[in-house]
N, C-alpha and C positions, 0 to 999 in steps of 0.2 A: 546426556546433555542435549538440549534442544538446539537444533540448527535450522536456519532459514535460508532459502535460496530463491531469488527472483528469476523470472524468465519471461520472455516476450520479445516482440519485434523491436529492433533498435531504431527503426525509422517509421514514422507515421506522417501522413500528409495533413496539412492544415485543414481544419473543419471535420476531420475524421475522428473516430473513437480509438483511444489508446486502451489496450487491454494487456494487463500484466498478471502473472500468476506467481504466488509465493508457495513453494513446496516446503512443508515442515517435516522434519525428522526428529526422532528422539522422544516424542511425546504427542499425544492427540491434541488437536486444536480445540477439543471440547473439555479440556481440563478446567475444572472449576476455578473461576475468578480470572482466568487469562483473557487478555485483550490483544487483538492482532491488528496492527495498523499499517497504513501506507503513509510514507513520509517522503518529502523531496526537499532539495536544497537548490533553488535557482541560483545561478551565478551571482556572486556578490551580495546574496541575501541570506537571511537566517533559515534554519531548518523550518519547514512548514509541515505541520501535521495535517493530513488530508482527510482522514477518517479511519474508523476501526470497526471491526466486528468482534463481538464478545463471544465467550465460550458458549453462551446460550443461543447465539445466532442473531441477537439484537445488533443493529447497526447505528453508528454515530458518525456525523459528518461535520467538517468545518463549515460554518455558515457561508463563507465566501465561495465554497465549491459545491455546496449541497445540490444545487440545481443541475449540476453536470456530472455528478459522481455516483457510482454504485459499487458497493462492496458485497460480495457473496462468497459462499464457501461450498466445498465438496468434501464432506467429512469422510467419504469412502476413500478419497485420495489424499486426505489430510492436507488440503490446499485451500487457499483463499485467493480471491481474484479482485482486481481493481478494474473498473471501466471508467474512463474519463472522456466525456463527449466534447465534441467541438473544440478540439485542441488548437492552440496557436503556436507560432514559432517561439514565443516568449516562454513556453513551457518545456523547452529543450533543457534537460538537466538529468541528474541521476535520481532514480527512484529507488527507495528502500522499503522493504517490509520489516516489521519489528514486532516484538512481543513485550507486553508488560504484565505484571502479576496482579494488577488491579486496574480498575477503570482509570484511563489517562487520556487527556486531550492535548497534551503538549509533547513534543518530540523528546524532550530531555527526560521524560519519565519512563521511557522505554529502555530496557537494559539488555535486550538481546536482539541483534540486528543481522540482517542478511548483508552480503557484500555490496549490494546495490547493482543496478543495471542502468546503463546510459541510454537515454531515449532522445532522439533528435526529431523535431517536428519541422519538416521541410518538404517542399514540393520538388 
């Protein structure tokens, strides 16, 4: 069974870059048709799909975050990484990595999630 685990700093200063890594076990991230996403849920708001990287390496981003977001992968480590530039305190929340078995651009379509990691943006 595929398992996901987020890791990264719990505290980032405003205007800096948030970097998170998702380590996947139980199957390669290159498995045909799988999509690997980053998702967050700001306090009091709905789940927000931020972007994804496909089994092929292609990337897809939320239009609202595209200018500040990069998702990459290291297939040798079976990991994929989120970089979110110029963060603000309003982006303090839990960040999740997740897997879908086909292309998906909404959080609800992902059926395998990591436990999440809390990130605070504060000086």
